[in-house]
C-alpha positions, 0 to 999 in steps of 0.5 A: 500500500502506498504512502498516501493510502497509509497516511489516509489510514493513519489520519482516519484512525486518529480522528476515530480515536479522538472522537471516541475519547471525546465521547468518553467511550471505552473500546467495549462501549464502542464495540457495542455501539458499532457491532464490531470487535474490539480488536478490529476497532483497535486496528482502525485507530492504529491506522492498520486497517481502513473500513469499508463504506458501510462500516464507515457509516456505522462508525460515524453514527456511533460517534455522532458525526457525519461520515464526511468528517471522518473521510476528510483529509483535514485534522482538527486543530489539536492534531494539526502538527501530525497532519503537517508531519505526515504531509511533509513525508518526513517519517516516510523517508525514515527507514523505520522498518530496519529498526523494528519501528512501525510508522503507525506507532510513531504517529500514535505516540505523537497523537497521544499528547499533541499539545505537548509535542506540537512544537517539536513536530513543527521543528522536525518538519522545518528541519526536513524542509530547510535543514542545510544537510544534504538528504544523503547525509541523513540516509548515511546517518540512518545506515550508520545507526543500523550498523551500530545496532547490529554491531556491524556484523551480518551473518547472512552476508558472511554466509553468502560470501562463504557460499560464493567462495565454495561455489566458485572454488576461490581459495580462502586465507590469501589474497583473491586473484583479481583476474579470477574475480574478473573472469567470474563477472565476465563468464558467469554474469555476462559482464563486458569490462572495459579497462580505461573506460572512463579515460578522456572524461575529466569530470569522472577522473575521481570515479573508480567505475561506472556500470551501464546496466543496458549493456552490462558493461563495467567501465574502469578508471585506468588509475586503479591499483589491483587492490582497488580493481579487486574490490570493484569486481567483488562489489559487482559480484555482490550486487549480482549474487545477492540480487540487489536491484536498487543501486547507483551506476557509480562505484560510490554514491554521488547522489542518493535517491533512496535509502534502499540504494544506500543499503544495497551499496552497503551490502555489496561492499560488505560482501566484497570485503568478506569475499576478499578477507575470509571470515574463518581465516581472518579470525585466526589471524586476528587471534594470533595477532592479539595473542602476541606478548608485545605490540607488533605493528608489522604484523598488522601490516603483514595482514594487509599484504596477505589479503592485499587489503587497504587500511580501511578494509582491514579495520572495517573487517576487524569491526565486523569480527572482533565483537563476535569472535574475540569478545572485543565489543566496545569499538570505534572507527574514525577516518580523518583526511588531512589537506596538506596545502591548507593544513586542515583536518576533516573527519569523514567516517565514524562508527561506534559499536556497543556504546557511543564512545567519547571520540566522535565528530564535532561541530564545524570550525572546532579543532580536534585534539592533536594528541590523538594518534589519528592526528600525530601520525598524519603530521608525521607523514606530512613531515616525512613527505616534506623532507623527501624521506619515505612517505608510504604507509605508517602505523602506530599504537597508543593508549588514549585516556580521555581527560578527566574520565576513566575511559581509556582506549587502545588505538591502532592508527594507519596513515597513508597518502591518498593523493598528491594533496591529501593524506588519510588516517584510519583509527580503530579504538578498543575500550580498555576494560579489566578483562581485556588483557586475557585477549590482548596479551600486549596491552601492557607493552611499555612501547605503546605510548600513553596520552591524555586526550580530549575532543577539541581544543575549544572544549579542553581545560588541559593547561600548558598543552604543547599540541594545542592549536586553538584557545579553550573558548567554549570551555571558558564560556561554560566556566563563566556561566557557572561562575555567574550562576554561583554569584546569583545564588550567593546574591540570593542567599545574602538578601 
């Protein structure tokens, strides 16, 4: 049933509910007057069912109103905010079903106290119409919440990747040959793959691939490495093997049309990573890594080489598998981009598992704490590049204790060049807890640096901080308000 029909059911049910309550009729009284069951009337009020014409007449007579009033799309003034919300399509754009939430229940909850939530609803509608965030940011935010709700582990996608591996006899436990993936796309799924198919189109020089469904043709950017080509092929295999129809034609989402499109690209990407980094063998490798008595960054680098994986893919797979298989549940993942020309930093990826961790995105214009390894490694990499020294991928570990709290994170960071003008760092943080040492044998390794960190310079009261790049203006403002409040209390006590 389409959105308009659903909205009609909801509005009809809200009217019936309000009129029944206004007449002080219980459900049993209402059922007696109409000759309908309590359960059926309850379904009507919840917007799940819409009665036929003859029953509408009976309901209207029982409520002593014309049937036309019930069928009108207009709501009484008390329910006007709900009408605005439904007409704005704001709730219909939310992927509520993924979170086990029914739209009718949301509206029912709102309608139960319209006078108290009217202003809040109006704000939501204004945000949906006028807020400057692009719609796709809203969809990606919903996807991130969905991943966090499931601890970023999806058994059905892992199983699908393993089934594919067995069906097409792909060796597990080592890098998958890019030509093998290409061959399956061409021979099994009838793809025509054109290397350099995007060359000569300047507007598409940053796009890795474009799929033309009419010809089943995949156009590749000639600048792709074997690692990047393998992921593009594996992702296309995911679209086909999982039978995902809603998708964009570009490798990454340039413009989002629906949330289903975002979800399809996530599923295909998850499948690709699981295909390239087999669950069973990677869990064994990770268990071996964390069982080492001393921190060994080279071991993580070797894992990337073994599976020919990027830092993002390795850490992403770790967020998939660590909670379920190694019991490391409290994890965050952050990615920062450093623009060398402007010396500016931007967080462009964020994921939190099992709880909302203290390291998180911040308001525009604030300066993230430079004590985090995410930043210091990027600074180190830039200095190495400027001096002409080795400037490839570098890695480090840090125990980061959040200022004035007991929260401490074991952080692994990998920094690498992303382009001639940008470097990227990816950080995986694991909350340190009393039982962690049984899994992470090198937790107490003295070679792992320890730092007291915070969120941003503007909010940080740490004094004499050598890494500070902006004054603590927001913290000072909060402290000033506290002092004003104390002065007002003293004034009141003394009068």
